[in-house]
C-alpha positions in Angstrom: 0.0 0.0 0.0 2.9 2.4 0.7 4.1 1.8 -2.8 0.8 2.9 -4.3 0.9 6.1 -2.1 4.4 6.9 -3.4 3.4 6.3 -7.0 0.4 8.6 -6.7 2.6 11.2 -5.1 5.0 11.0 -8.1 2.1 11.5 -10.5 0.9 14.4 -8.5 4.4 15.9 -8.5 4.6 15.4 -12.3 1.4 17.3 -12.7 3.2 20.5 -11.8 6.1 21.9 -13.8 9.6 21.9 -12.4 9.5 18.7 -10.5 11.4 16.3 -12.7 14.5 16.2 -10.5 12.4 15.7 -7.4 10.5 12.8 -9.0 13.8 11.1 -10.0 15.1 11.5 -6.5 11.9 10.0 -5.1 12.2 7.0 -7.5 15.7 6.5 -6.3 15.0 6.9 -2.6 11.9 4.7 -2.6 13.4 2.1 -4.9 10.1 2.1 -6.9 10.2 1.8 -10.7 6.9 1.6 -12.5 7.8 1.7 -16.2 4.2 2.4 -17.1 4.0 5.5 -14.9 7.5 6.5 -15.9 6.4 6.5 -19.6 3.6 8.9 -18.9 5.7 11.1 -16.6 8.3 11.4 -19.3 5.5 12.4 -21.8 4.2 15.0 -19.3 7.7 16.5 -19.0 8.1 16.6 -22.8 4.7 18.1 -23.4 5.8 21.5 -22.0 9.5 21.6 -22.8 9.1 23.8 -25.9 6.9 26.3 -24.1 8.2 29.6 -22.7 7.0 30.9 -19.3 5.7 28.9 -16.5 2.0 29.6 -17.2 2.4 28.4 -20.8 4.3 25.4 -19.6 1.7 24.5 -17.0 -1.1 25.0 -19.5 0.5 22.7 -22.0 1.1 20.1 -19.3 -2.6 20.3 -18.2 -3.7 19.7 -21.8 -1.5 16.7 -22.0 -2.8 15.3 -18.7 -6.4 15.5 -20.0 -5.4 13.2 -22.8 -3.9 10.5 -20.5 -5.7 7.2 -20.0 -7.5 6.8 -16.7 -5.0 4.2 -15.5 -1.4 5.3 -15.8 -0.1 2.7 -13.4 1.4 -0.7 -14.1 -1.0 -3.7 -14.2 1.3 -5.3 -11.5 -0.7 -3.3 -8.9 -3.8 -5.4 -9.9 -2.2 -8.9 -9.7 -4.4 -10.0 -6.8 -7.4 -9.6 -9.0 -8.7 -6.4 -7.5 -7.9 -2.8 -8.2 -6.0 -1.1 -5.4 -8.1 2.1 -5.5 -5.8 4.3 -7.6 
């Protein structure tokens, strides 16, 4: 359960510009590696890279997030046959 909380935290951090280093540090410190989530986090970072100004970057990021699938976490978190309320 703690792993799920950490993954949610990483996604929340990625939803705001300027947190890429913090996310990488959190992945390292927790030892968590969800390649599904990492794929989407990388896409989120790339979505605003070419924008100038924080408001433009955040707007581009928000648009990208709206296009993400509902489930951005690895299926490994559903192995027991029930979704872990993400």
